[in-house]
C-alpha angles and dihedrals in degrees: 000000000000121000115228133199120243117287113281091216104047104001089242123152113276120207131177116261136161112253141179116242129203095214118211130177126187091348096308125113107234109169151334109248116201128199097020115165110237138160105242124194110234091209107044103010096240109159126219125195128198115236094248090052091052092051092047090050092051091048094049094044091052096040124107088225112136110262124234091236141340131226135194120216131183118244121211133187109231091202090063095047099044 
């Protein structure tokens, strides 16, 4: 398990957890990535990713590999609702 510095936002304790990431690239939603190792602040929830994890997420999200599952979600424009 990787050791992390204190949170840069609130100085809280950061420990490694497995998280789910809504991965976006260039404003486009590409994938949901599960079981991603991240440092998570126990106070404010800020997440920190090691460089090799970010590179692996990018590679996986852009790959043509068959996904585990697919979901469909509605998209709304807040401007039209408010």
